[in-house]
Phi, psi and omega in degrees: 000135176249159175227156177248135173246110179260123182256128180244119178284136189266352178056040175245169182295341180271356175061042181285157170237146169250147181240145170242121178259121185240124177277165183295341178274003178088000176275141188221154173236141176258131183249122175052066182286121175263306183245105185301320183297322177295320180292315179302315179300318182286325176298318178296318182294319181283336182065044180251169179254120181282125177269331181173179179242139177239122178257127179284335173196178192269005181296142184307323183286359175245354183233356187310319184274359186310300189299315184293321177292319178300317178295319183289317187257354183052057185236158179280161173242124180245151178241137176291131181259150179266000000 
């Protein structure tokens, strides 16, 4: 199985990135979404199926896009536990 890691620069002062991890079967996860519109545009371009959102931690700049993406794709949001 191969994967694609798509990195999206978020154009904020904190210089954040959001990642989309795509498996060879077309299933994908969004990591730390900051700007939902950028993610939605890239998901459409890639033509993949979002399985969920993964937040590495609770800071706003890593979770800002959660609700909009969850509403748009009807997907779960998971948080990495320590």
